[in-house]
C-alpha positions in Angstrom: 0.0 0.0 0.0 2.7 2.5 1.0 5.0 3.5 -1.8 3.1 2.1 -4.8 0.5 3.9 -6.9 -2.8 2.0 -7.0 -3.4 0.0 -10.1 -7.0 1.1 -10.1 -8.8 4.2 -8.9 -10.3 4.9 -6.5 -8.2 3.1 -3.9 -10.6 1.3 -1.6 -9.9 1.3 2.2 -12.1 -0.5 4.7 -12.1 0.7 8.3 -13.1 -2.0 10.7 -14.5 -0.3 13.7 -14.4 -2.1 17.1 -16.8 -1.0 19.8 -15.2 1.8 21.8 -13.1 2.9 18.9 -11.5 6.4 19.0 -13.7 8.8 17.1 -10.8 11.4 17.1 -8.5 8.7 15.7 -10.9 7.7 12.9 -11.5 11.3 11.7 -7.8 12.0 11.7 -7.5 9.3 9.1 -10.6 10.2 7.1 -10.0 13.9 6.7 -6.7 13.6 4.8 -8.3 11.2 2.3 -11.3 13.5 1.7 -9.0 16.5 1.2 -6.7 14.5 -1.1 -9.8 13.8 -3.3 -10.9 17.4 -3.2 -7.5 19.0 -3.8 -6.6 16.7 -6.7 -10.1 17.0 -8.1 -10.0 13.2 -8.5 -11.5 10.4 -6.5 -8.2 8.9 -5.4 -9.6 7.2 -2.3 -12.9 5.5 -1.4 -13.6 4.3 2.0 -16.2 2.3 3.9 -16.9 1.8 7.6 -17.6 -1.7 8.7 -18.2 -3.5 12.0 -19.0 -7.0 13.2 -22.7 -6.3 13.3 -23.1 -3.3 11.0 -25.5 -0.4 11.9 -24.8 2.1 14.6 -21.6 1.6 16.7 -20.6 3.6 19.7 -17.2 5.3 20.0 -15.2 5.8 23.2 -16.8 9.2 23.3 -20.3 7.7 23.4 -21.0 9.1 19.9 -22.7 6.6 17.6 -21.4 6.2 14.0 -23.4 4.5 11.3 -21.4 1.7 9.6 -21.8 1.0 5.9 -21.8 -2.8 6.3 -21.2 -5.7 8.6 -18.3 -8.1 8.1 -20.8 -10.6 6.8 -21.5 -8.3 3.8 -17.8 -7.8 2.9 -15.9 -10.2 0.7 -12.4 -9.2 0.1 -10.7 -5.9 1.2 -7.9 -4.3 -0.6 -6.8 -2.5 2.5 -8.2 -3.2 6.0 -7.5 -0.8 8.9 -8.7 -2.1 12.3 -9.7 0.8 14.6 -9.9 0.2 18.4 -9.9 2.1 21.6 -10.3 1.2 25.3 -10.0 -2.3 26.5 -9.2 -4.1 23.3 -8.9 -7.4 25.1 -12.6 -7.3 25.9 -13.6 -6.5 22.2 -12.2 -9.7 20.7 -14.7 -12.2 19.3 -14.2 -15.3 17.2 -16.1 -13.6 14.2 -13.8 -10.6 14.4 -10.6 -12.6 14.4 -11.9 -14.9 11.7 -12.6 -11.9 9.4 -9.2 -10.4 10.0 -7.5 -13.8 9.2 -9.7 -14.1 6.1 -8.6 -10.7 4.7 -4.9 -11.5 5.5 -5.1 -14.8 3.7 -6.6 -13.0 0.6 -3.6 -10.7 0.6 -5.1 -7.5 2.0 -2.8 -4.9 3.5 -3.7 -4.9 7.3 -3.4 -1.8 9.4 -3.8 -1.4 13.1 -4.8 1.9 14.6 -4.6 3.0 18.3 -4.9 -0.3 20.4 -6.0 -2.5 17.5 -2.6 -4.2 17.2 -3.7 -6.2 20.3 -6.6 -7.5 18.3 -4.7 -8.1 15.0 -2.0 -9.9 17.1 -4.7 -12.1 18.5 -5.7 -13.0 15.0 -2.2 -14.2 14.4 -1.5 -11.8 11.4 1.3 -9.8 13.1 3.8 -12.6 14.1 7.2 -11.6 13.0 6.2 -8.1 12.0 7.3 -4.8 13.5 4.4 -2.9 14.8 3.4 -0.1 17.2 0.5 0.5 19.6 -0.6 3.1 22.0 2.0 3.6 24.7 -0.4 2.8 27.5 -0.8 -0.8 26.5 2.5 -1.5 24.8 4.0 -3.3 27.8 1.0 -5.5 28.4 0.6 -6.3 24.7 4.3 -7.3 24.5 3.7 -9.7 27.5 0.6 -11.3 25.8 2.2 -11.6 22.3 5.9 -12.1 22.6 6.3 -12.9 18.9 5.5 -9.2 18.1 8.3 -6.8 17.4 6.7 -3.9 19.3 8.2 -0.4 19.1 7.0 2.9 20.6 6.8 4.9 17.3 4.3 7.0 15.5 4.1 5.0 12.3 5.5 1.5 11.4 5.2 0.0 7.9 6.5 -3.5 7.5 5.6 -5.2 4.2 1.8 -5.6 4.1 1.3 -4.6 7.7 1.2 -1.1 9.1 0.3 0.5 12.3 0.0 3.8 14.2 -0.8 4.4 17.9 -4.0 6.5 17.5 -5.1 10.1 17.8 -3.1 12.5 15.6 -0.7 9.7 14.4 -3.6 8.7 12.0 -3.1 12.1 10.3 0.7 11.5 10.1 0.0 8.1 8.6 -2.4 9.3 5.9 -0.2 12.2 4.9 2.7 9.7 4.5 0.4 7.5 2.3 -0.6 10.4 0.1 3.1 11.5 -0.2 4.4 8.1 -1.2 1.6 7.4 -3.7 0.9 10.9 -5.2 3.9 13.1 -4.3 4.9 15.7 -1.8 3.0 18.4 -3.5 -0.4 16.9 -2.8 0.6 15.8 0.6 1.7 19.3 1.5 -1.4 20.8 0.1 -3.6 18.5 2.2 -1.5 19.3 5.3 -2.0 23.0 4.7 -5.8 22.4 4.3 -5.7 20.7 7.7 -3.5 23.3 9.3 -0.8 20.7 10.0 2.4 22.6 9.7 4.8 20.4 11.7 5.9 17.2 10.1 6.8 14.5 12.7 9.2 11.7 12.1 7.8 8.2 12.2 10.3 7.3 14.9 9.3 10.2 17.2 8.2 9.3 20.7 4.5 9.0 21.4 4.9 10.9 24.7 6.0 14.3 25.7 9.7 14.2 26.8 10.2 13.5 30.5 12.0 16.8 30.8 8.9 18.7 29.7 6.6 16.5 31.9 8.8 17.3 34.9 9.4 20.9 33.8 13.1 20.3 34.6 16.2 19.4 32.7 18.1 18.5 35.8 19.8 15.2 34.6 19.8 13.6 38.1 16.1 14.2 38.5 15.2 12.9 35.0 17.4 9.8 35.5 15.8 9.2 38.9 12.3 9.2 37.4 13.4 7.0 34.5 14.7 4.4 37.1 11.4 4.6 39.0 9.3 4.0 35.9 11.5 1.1 34.9 11.4 -0.6 38.3 7.7 -0.8 39.2 7.3 -4.4 40.3 10.5 -4.5 42.4 11.0 -0.9 43.6 14.5 0.3 44.3 15.1 1.8 47.7 16.0 5.5 48.0 19.7 4.7 48.9 19.8 2.4 45.8 18.4 5.2 43.6 21.0 7.6 44.9 23.8 5.1 44.4 22.7 4.5 40.8 22.8 8.3 40.2 26.1 8.8 42.0 24.7 11.3 44.5 23.8 11.3 48.2 20.4 10.4 49.6 20.2 14.0 50.9 20.8 15.5 47.5 18.1 13.3 46.0 15.7 14.4 48.6 16.6 18.0 47.9 16.1 17.6 44.1 12.6 16.1 44.5 11.4 18.7 47.0 12.8 21.6 45.0 11.4 20.5 41.6 8.4 18.3 42.4 7.4 19.4 45.9 7.4 15.8 47.0 9.8 13.3 48.6 11.3 10.7 46.3 9.5 7.9 48.2 6.1 9.7 47.8 6.7 10.4 44.2 7.8 6.8 43.5 4.8 5.4 45.3 2.5 7.6 43.2 4.2 6.4 40.0 3.4 2.9 41.0 -0.2 3.8 42.0 -0.8 5.5 38.6 0.4 2.3 36.9 -1.9 0.3 39.1 -4.9 2.5 38.2 -4.2 2.0 34.5 -4.0 -1.8 35.0 -7.3 -1.8 36.9 -9.0 0.1 34.2 -7.4 -1.5 31.2 -6.8 -5.2 32.1 -8.7 -8.0 33.7 -5.9 -8.9 36.2 -7.0 -9.4 39.8 -6.5 -6.6 42.3 -4.1 -8.8 44.2 -1.9 -9.5 41.1 -1.9 -5.8 40.2 -0.8 -4.9 43.7 2.1 -7.3 43.4 3.0 -6.1 39.8 3.2 -2.6 41.1 5.5 -3.4 44.0 3.3 -3.4 47.0 4.1 -5.9 49.8 0.5 -6.6 50.7 -2.9 -6.1 49.4 -3.9 -4.2 52.5 -1.1 -1.7 52.1 -1.9 -1.3 48.4 -5.6 -0.6 49.2 -4.8 1.9 51.9 -2.3 3.8 49.6 -4.8 3.7 46.7 -7.7 5.0 48.8 -5.5 7.8 50.1 -4.3 8.8 46.6 -7.4 8.4 44.5 -10.1 8.7 47.2 -11.6 5.4 46.2 -10.9 1.7 46.7 -9.1 -0.3 43.9 -12.3 -2.4 43.3 -14.2 0.8 42.5 -12.2 1.3 39.3 -14.0 -1.6 37.7 
């Protein structure tokens, strides 16, 4: 799909919407295609929205979209882009996986948008391919599907598979498609129509840099938070953190109080609690296993800390 001009026009793209898909992510892909048609004064692209059942389908925003067809009404797709959102593990059905496998066996280009790589991986069509997925579920997806070559990038194209992690990366992906198929002139014109003046590299990080998030460029502070985020299940002690950084415990305490108005231990605990909250909302793991995965010695201690931080019990997140 990427790099080759279509043999026939218009090029047909099927968007397979999974319940709870991101409406923002979908429109960021559709708008460039519409503007490419209008700017070129040709019908370069034709798209359809399909779902397992057809009809109205609710997005993650609660807004319903009317699909053009159900998967039962679709034979072969030239290009299939699976669009997902929250809790992709709960959206998997045998019919959905069967349809994705069928399209792959017929030679379709298969795309995964936002969290959809979790679903296409479950269909077995991503084994051995490089792919990307929304950063929030990258780690859990890697654990469930070890054969995937997961990277945290904005766009990955690997042979007949391609992926983007959702939201505005869909715009990046479609501008790249237009550029590779129809030239930079049309791609730039479409970007101008959409007021997209900053071109991002495919390998750019999905998240704002840690320096910006912390509002500090102090290297010891940044490195300390990196160590915390990389050691969730087995937390490092404050002396161990300081030793890794080559500074004293007292200097580490001073840095955190000065820049973050918190002690290192409090900040570290909150990092682990934020991870726990995401796991409670996005996975089906038990509260006990999540407390262990986030480095808490006991379920009772985890529950007390959680209640103090979020003003609710862990079980109330579900």
